[in-house]
C-alpha positions in Angstrom: 88.9 19.9 -17.0 90.0 18.4 -20.4 90.1 14.9 -18.9 86.6 15.3 -17.5 85.2 16.4 -20.9 86.9 13.4 -22.6 85.5 11.0 -19.9 81.9 12.5 -20.3 82.1 12.2 -24.1 83.3 8.6 -23.8 80.3 7.7 -21.5 77.8 9.3 -23.8 79.2 7.3 -26.7 78.8 4.1 -24.8 75.2 4.9 -24.0 74.4 5.6 -27.6 76.0 2.3 -28.7 74.0 0.5 -26.1 70.7 2.1 -27.3 71.6 1.2 -30.9 72.1 -2.4 -29.9 68.7 -2.5 -28.3 67.1 -0.9 -31.4 68.6 -3.6 -33.6 66.7 -6.3 -31.7 63.4 -4.5 -31.8 60.8 -6.1 -34.2 57.2 -5.5 -34.8 54.8 -7.7 -32.8 52.5 -9.8 -34.9 48.9 -9.4 -33.8 46.7 -12.5 -33.7 43.3 -12.2 -35.2 40.4 -12.7 -32.8 39.4 -16.4 -32.8 36.0 -15.8 -31.3 35.0 -13.7 -34.3 35.0 -16.7 -36.7 33.3 -18.9 -34.2 30.4 -16.5 -33.5 29.8 -15.2 -37.0 26.7 -17.3 -37.4 25.7 -17.2 -33.8 22.3 -15.8 -32.8 23.8 -13.9 -29.9 26.8 -11.7 -31.0 29.4 -10.5 -28.5 30.2 -6.8 -28.5 33.0 -6.3 -31.1 36.3 -4.8 -30.1 38.3 -2.2 -32.2 40.4 -3.9 -34.9 44.1 -3.2 -35.4 44.6 -2.8 -39.1 48.4 -2.2 -39.4 51.6 -1.7 -37.4 54.3 0.6 -38.6 57.8 0.6 -37.1 59.9 3.8 -37.6 63.7 3.8 -38.1 64.2 4.6 -34.4 62.4 1.4 -33.4 59.1 3.0 -32.4 55.9 1.3 -33.6 52.6 3.1 -34.2 49.5 1.0 -34.6 46.8 2.4 -36.9 43.5 1.8 -35.2 40.1 2.0 -36.8 37.2 1.7 -34.4 34.2 -0.5 -35.3 31.1 1.3 -34.2 28.4 -1.0 -35.5 27.5 -3.8 -33.1 25.2 -6.6 -34.0 22.2 -6.4 -31.6 21.0 -9.4 -29.8 17.3 -10.3 -30.3 17.1 -11.4 -26.7 16.8 -8.7 -24.0 17.0 -9.9 -20.5 15.7 -7.9 -17.6 17.7 -7.9 -14.3 16.9 -11.0 -12.4 15.4 -10.3 -9.0 15.6 -12.3 -5.8 12.2 -13.8 -6.2 12.9 -14.9 -9.8 16.2 -16.6 -8.7 14.2 -18.6 -6.1 11.7 -20.1 -8.6 9.2 -17.6 -9.9 7.0 -18.8 -12.7 8.6 -16.3 -15.1 12.3 -15.5 -14.6 13.2 -14.4 -18.2 11.6 -11.7 -20.4 12.1 -12.2 -24.1 11.9 -9.6 -26.9 10.7 -11.7 -29.8 9.8 -8.9 -32.1 12.9 -9.5 -34.3 12.4 -13.3 -34.5 9.4 -13.2 -36.9 6.2 -15.0 -36.2 6.9 -16.5 -32.9 4.3 -17.4 -30.2 4.6 -15.0 -27.2 6.1 -16.4 -24.1 3.3 -17.5 -21.7 3.8 -18.6 -18.1 2.3 -22.1 -17.7 0.6 -23.1 -14.5 2.5 -25.3 -12.1 1.5 -28.9 -11.7 0.1 -28.1 -8.3 -2.2 -25.5 -9.8 -3.4 -27.9 -12.4 -4.4 -30.6 -10.0 -5.6 -28.3 -7.2 -9.3 -28.6 -8.0 -9.0 -32.3 -8.7 -7.4 -32.7 -5.2 -10.1 -30.7 -3.5 -12.8 -32.7 -5.1 -11.4 -36.1 -4.4 -9.2 -36.0 -1.3 -10.5 -38.2 1.5 -9.4 -39.9 4.7 -12.3 -41.5 6.6 -11.6 -42.0 10.3 -13.4 -44.3 12.6 -14.0 -43.2 16.2 -10.9 -45.0 17.4 -8.8 -43.6 14.5 -10.0 -40.1 15.3 -8.8 -40.4 18.9 -5.4 -41.7 17.6 -4.9 -39.0 15.0 -5.6 -36.2 17.4 -2.5 -37.3 19.3 -0.4 -37.0 16.1 0.1 -33.3 15.6 2.8 -33.8 13.0 0.5 -36.0 10.9 -2.3 -33.4 10.9 0.1 -30.6 10.0 1.5 -32.5 7.1 -2.0 -33.4 5.8 -3.1 -29.8 6.1 -0.1 -28.5 4.1 -1.2 -30.7 1.1 -4.6 -29.0 0.8 -4.7 -26.3 -1.9 -5.9 -22.9 -0.5 -7.9 -22.1 -3.7 -7.8 -18.4 -3.3 -9.5 -16.3 -5.9 -7.7 -14.1 -8.4 -9.2 -10.6 -8.5 -9.5 -10.8 -12.3 -12.1 -13.5 -11.8 -14.5 -11.0 -10.3 -15.8 -8.8 -13.1 -17.3 -6.1 -11.0 -15.8 -2.6 -11.1 -14.7 -1.2 -7.7 -15.6 -4.4 -5.8 -12.4 -3.8 -3.8 -14.1 -1.1 -1.8 -16.3 -3.7 -0.3 -13.6 -6.2 0.7 -12.1 -6.0 4.2 -8.9 -7.8 3.0 -7.8 -7.4 -0.6 -6.6 -11.0 -0.9 -9.7 -12.7 0.6 -12.3 -12.7 -2.1 -15.5 -14.7 -2.7 -15.5 -17.7 -5.1 -17.5 -16.4 -8.2 -19.3 -19.7 -8.6 -20.8 -19.7 -5.1 -20.9 -16.0 -4.5 -24.0 -14.6 -2.8 -25.5 -12.0 -5.2 -27.7 -9.3 -3.7 -30.9 -8.4 -5.4 -30.9 -4.6 -5.6 -33.6 -2.4 -7.0 -31.2 -0.9 -9.4 -30.0 -3.9 -11.5 -27.8 -1.7 -13.7 -25.3 -1.1 -10.9 -23.3 -4.3 -10.7 -21.5 -3.1 -7.5 -24.8 -3.1 -5.7 -25.1 -6.8 -6.2 -21.7 -7.5 -4.6 -21.0 -8.8 -1.1 -18.0 -10.7 0.1 -19.9 -13.9 0.9 -20.3 -17.4 -0.3 -22.9 -20.2 -0.1 -21.3 -23.2 1.7 -22.5 -26.8 1.3 -23.3 -28.7 4.4 -23.5 -32.3 5.4 -23.8 -34.7 2.5 -23.3 -31.9 0.1 -26.6 -30.0 1.0 -26.6 -26.8 -1.0 -26.7 -23.4 0.7 -26.5 -24.9 4.3 -24.3 -21.9 5.4 -23.2 -18.5 4.2 -19.6 -17.7 5.0 -18.8 -14.0 5.0 -16.4 -11.3 6.2 -17.1 -9.1 9.2 -19.2 -6.1 8.0 -17.5 -2.8 7.3 -18.9 0.6 7.8 -19.9 0.8 4.1 -21.3 -2.8 3.9 -23.6 -3.0 7.0 -26.7 -2.3 4.8 -25.6 -5.0 2.4 -25.2 -7.5 5.3 -28.7 -7.0 6.6 -30.1 -7.1 3.0 -28.4 -10.5 2.6 -29.8 -11.8 5.9 -33.3 -10.7 4.8 -33.2 -11.9 1.2 -31.8 -15.3 2.3 -34.3 -15.7 5.2 -31.4 -16.7 7.5 -32.6 -17.9 10.9 -29.2 -17.6 12.7 -26.2 -15.3 12.6 -22.9 -16.6 14.2 -20.2 -14.0 14.9 -16.8 -15.4 16.0 -14.7 -12.3 16.5 -14.4 -9.3 18.8 -15.0 -5.8 17.3 -11.3 -5.0 17.7 -8.3 -7.3 18.3 -5.3 -4.9 17.9 -6.9 -3.7 14.7 -10.6 -3.4 13.7 -12.0 -6.8 12.9 -15.7 -5.9 12.5 -17.9 -2.9 13.0 -20.9 -2.9 15.4 -23.6 -3.7 12.8 -26.6 -4.2 15.1 -28.5 -1.7 17.2 -28.8 -1.4 21.0 -32.6 -1.4 20.6 -33.7 -0.4 17.1 -32.0 0.5 13.9 -32.7 0.9 10.2 -30.2 -0.4 7.7 -31.2 0.4 4.2 -34.7 -1.0 3.8 -34.4 -3.4 6.7 -35.4 -2.5 10.2 -33.7 -4.4 13.1 -35.2 -4.7 16.5 -33.4 -6.3 19.5 -36.0 -8.1 21.6 -33.8 -9.5 24.4 -30.2 -10.3 25.2 -28.9 -13.4 27.0 -25.4 -13.6 28.4 -23.9 -17.1 28.4 -20.4 -18.2 29.6 -18.5 -17.7 26.3 -21.0 -16.0 24.0 -24.0 -13.6 23.9 -27.3 -14.4 22.3 -29.6 -11.7 20.9 -33.1 -12.4 19.7 -33.9 -10.1 16.8 -36.8 -9.2 14.7 -36.3 -7.9 11.1 -38.9 -5.9 9.4 -39.4 -4.8 5.8 -42.8 -3.3 5.0 -45.4 -5.6 6.5 -43.1 -8.6 6.6 -41.1 -9.8 9.6 -38.4 -12.4 10.2 -37.1 -13.8 13.5 -33.3 -14.1 13.8 -31.0 -15.3 16.5 -27.6 -13.6 16.8 -24.8 -15.5 18.5 -21.7 -13.5 19.4 -18.8 -15.7 20.5 -16.1 -13.7 22.2 -13.8 -16.3 23.7 -11.6 -17.0 20.7 -8.1 -15.6 21.6 -6.3 -13.3 19.2 -3.9 -15.0 16.7 -4.2 -18.5 18.1 -6.8 -21.2 18.8 -8.7 -21.7 22.1 -7.1 -23.9 24.7 -10.3 -26.0 24.8 -12.8 -26.8 22.1 -15.6 -27.1 24.6 -17.1 -23.6 24.3 -17.1 -23.6 20.5 -18.6 -27.1 20.5 -21.4 -25.9 22.8 -22.0 -23.0 20.5 -22.3 -25.3 17.6 -24.8 -27.5 19.3 -27.0 -24.5 20.3 -26.9 -23.2 16.7 -27.7 -26.7 15.4 -30.7 -26.9 17.6 -32.0 -23.5 16.3 -31.3 -24.7 12.7 -33.4 -27.8 13.1 -36.2 -25.7 14.6 -36.2 -23.5 11.5 -36.8 -26.1 8.8 -37.6 -24.5 5.5 -35.7 -21.3 6.2 -32.4 -20.2 4.6 -28.7 -20.7 5.4 -27.0 -20.0 8.7 -24.8 -17.0 8.3 -21.3 -17.3 9.9 -18.6 -14.7 10.0 -15.4 -13.7 11.8 -13.2 -11.0 10.3 -12.0 -12.4 7.0 -14.7 -15.1 6.9 -12.3 -18.0 6.4 -10.4 -19.0 9.5 -12.7 -19.2 12.6 -15.7 -19.3 10.2 -14.2 -22.4 8.6 -13.5 -24.0 11.9 -17.1 -23.6 13.0 -18.6 -24.9 9.8 -16.2 -27.8 9.5 -16.9 -28.8 13.1 -20.7 -28.6 12.5 -20.5 -30.8 9.4 -18.1 -33.2 11.0 -20.3 -33.7 14.1 -23.3 -34.3 11.9 -21.3 -37.0 10.1 -20.2 -38.6 13.3 -23.8 -38.7 14.5 -25.2 -40.1 11.3 -22.5 -42.4 10.1 -20.2 -43.2 13.0 -17.2 -42.0 11.1 -15.8 -38.6 10.0 -13.7 -37.3 7.1 -12.3 -34.0 8.1 -10.0 -33.8 5.2 -12.8 -34.1 2.7 -14.9 -31.6 4.7 -12.2 -28.9 4.6 -11.6 -29.6 0.9 -15.3 -29.1 0.2 -15.3 -25.8 2.1 -12.3 -24.5 0.1 -14.1 -25.3 -3.2 -16.9 -23.1 -2.0 -14.7 -20.4 -0.4 -10.9 -20.2 -0.7 -8.8 -20.5 2.4 -11.4 -22.0 4.7 -9.7 -23.3 7.9 -6.8 -21.0 7.5 -3.9 -22.6 9.5 -2.7 -26.0 10.6 -3.4 -25.1 14.2 -7.1 -24.5 13.2 -7.1 -27.8 11.4 -5.9 -29.6 14.5 -8.5 -27.7 16.6 -11.3 -29.0 14.4 -10.1 -32.5 15.0 -10.0 -31.9 18.8 -13.6 -30.6 18.6 -14.7 -33.6 16.7 -12.9 -35.9 19.2 -14.6 -34.2 22.0 -18.0 -34.6 20.4 -17.2 -38.3 19.7 -16.6 -38.8 23.5 -20.0 -37.3 24.1 -21.6 -39.7 21.7 -19.9 -42.6 23.4 -21.1 -41.4 26.8 -24.7 -41.2 25.5 -24.4 -44.7 24.1 -23.4 -46.1 27.5 -26.3 -44.4 29.2 
């Protein structure tokens, strides 16, 4: 037992000597000052400061205790960035929001229009590619060329802020398809103090050789705009209405805005005199009455346009255009031809572009479909809505050119 106690005491002594040797070699660690602090002292954007170690004390047993004093004041940055969203990372016009209130008198950050937006109107007013008859036949075979050409044409859609009429959205079938304010049809109501009563989603469209108000392009009437539609037809003395949509194609495209026999819409009475069923469209002869005055109107309802694509053949639409043109020529001195589909830009644009292009082919022997579509978009944004429709217009013009060639041979 005595030997065991002596051995245990000897081992304890060795451990204490070893710990003392370790304590002898222990020295305080010198802390390096933060280098970034000096470098960023005069910087506009300051990093968040970390707590500073003021002193290090080493006790006799070799333990060190740092005295820490926290720095709570942080120099705020005058720039405050909002989280960057996906759209902004992909090239939005404004990807950084600046708080310039602490920078003194600094001009506010304003998003500048893109170069494409700056030159859009100049392009629409100057773009041209005149095609001879043989060139027209060649270009119809080049689908890629027509698609590339179409993609360069600015849409020229209207910003809602450009229309200073409260609640005009209640009269729009689609919130992004709005009438160009410069060519907008204004209704002439009895109550002139109500600006909304002057509003209809419709534009005057120039025709061949820039003829003013040759057409009116408008949306398909809604339940709350049927009276406005007939008021427009009456006040503009329109001889023809062209409808290029079904009432429903998956969703509602247009309401039934004419009567079976007789109907009164606001101050306009509409009478259906007769109905003629053709291969691809229906023709109604109408009489409009207001007081002791009457107007005769032809209503063409084209129902052969397939949903979400262009027709396989341009022949039915071309024949419709020729029939409407005949009625227009027989109504010299009257108002514009009213054309509508659902939104009033796609199929409507195809019909009007084909009509103008055929007239140009007949009068000049050449056609400039690019210039025609650009002119349409100046008057109403988005006319001829897709590249497929742009190709379809060229097919219709080529078909008409072949008719002219056949007539020349005869």
